[in-house]
N, C-alpha and C positions, 0 to 999 in steps of 0.2 A: 547250518543245519538243513538237510534236505527234506523236503515236505512231499508226501505223495497224495494226490487227490485221485479220487475214484469217481468217475461219472456214472450214476447208474442209468443204463441204457432204457430209453423209452419205448424201444421196440415199434415205433412208428415210421421209421425209414425203411426204404426199399433196399434188399440186398439181392442183386439178380441170382448170384449162384446159390444163395441160401433157398431162395423161391425154388430153383430147379432142383436141388438135393431134396427138399421136403416133398416135391411133386414126383420126382422119378426116382429116387433113391440113389443116384450119383451126381456127380459134378460133370460140368462141361467147361472146358477151358475158354478163356477170353479170346484166344486165338481162333479156336475152332468156331466159336459163335460169330466173331467178326468175318470170319471168311465165309460162313454159311448164310450170312445176312448181305453178303456182296461187299463187305468193307474192307479196308486194308487191315491185315492181321499184323501181329508183332514183327518187329525187324528180326531179320535172319540172324541167328547166332547169340540171340538175347533172351533171356528169361529172368523171371524173378529171383531163381536160385543163384544166378551169378552176382546180384547186385551186393550181397554183402562183402564178397570178395573184392569186387571192383572198388568198393567203397573203401575198404582197407588199404588197396593200393593207390589210393588218392586220386581215382577217375571219378570224383565226385560228379562232375558236370554230365558225364556219361550216365551215370546212374539217374540224376535229376532228370535229363531228356527221358530216359526210359520210363520213370515213374510218371511224369507229365503225358506221355503218350499214352500209357495205361489208362490214366484217369479220363482222357479224350476219347480213346476207344471204348471204355466202359459207358460213358454216357451216348456216344453215337449208337452202340448196339442196344441201349436201353430205348432211347428214341425210335429208331427204325422198327424195333420189335413192337413198341407200343402202337405205331401207325398201322402196321401191318396184322397185328392181333397174334402174332405167333414168334417162336425163337426158332430159328433154323441153324444147324451145326453140322459140320463135317466130321463124322465118327472116325475113330481110329481105323475102321475098315475101309474108309474113303466113301462110305454111303451117306447121303444126306439124311438128316434125321430132323424131327420137329416136335415142338411142344407148343400146344395152344395157350393163350394168355387169357382168354375170357375178357375179364374186366381190366386186364393191364397186370402190371409187376404188383405183387401182393406186398404189404408191409411185413415186417419180420414176423410181428406178432399173429397176422393172419395167416402167414406161411405155416407157422407152428401149430396151428389149428387143423392143417391138411391131415387125413387120415395116412398112417404110415404105409409107404408103397411096397409092393410085394418085391422082396430082394433075395429071394430063396434062391435065385438062380446065380447069385454073386458069390465068389469064394471070401472076399473080405469087405462087406457092405460098410459104407460109412455111416456111422451114428450122427443124428443132428448135434450132439454134444460135441463134436469134432469141430464145428463152427463156434459154438457158444461157451466152451469149456473154459476160456480165458476170462470170461466175464466175472465180476465180484458177486454176482448173484447166480444161483442155480436154477435154470430153467427147468420146467416140466414139459414132457412131451407125450403124446402128441397134443392133449387138450391142455391149454393154458388160460387161467382166466386173466382178462386184460380189460383195460379202460377203452373206450371207442375214442380214439383220437384221429384227427384227419390226416389223410395221405395225400400230399399233393402229387399230381401227375407230373411226368416230365413234359417239357415243351413250354 
């Protein structure tokens, strides 16, 4: 008999791209953020969309290497941004963009408290629920009541 366990999110963890979405109204790819921060980006010819097909083809080691590198890159971007107080990325236009971090990366619960950004210029803005719709609880935006839970800084 299969048992499904749901873990209720505490929302006290940092999610870099959710923070970006809540502040700017759009996402930034990990590759663009890594390159903007002067770090190595993703391997050429590989991205997360390819992983399921590669896995199905039996190329599991390749997928695991990719996922491992993705995790290392995410941590490296988080640490460099924390130390510099900003996230820089290379936009699709090729221009460098920047988002200040103030006190650092926000916990998800705190990012949800940010006011909704102006996305009137966008054809299809991403709602915050795009990131949270899979959870077993329904989150309200932008104001969510929460408990004060400590967030550990990277490093």
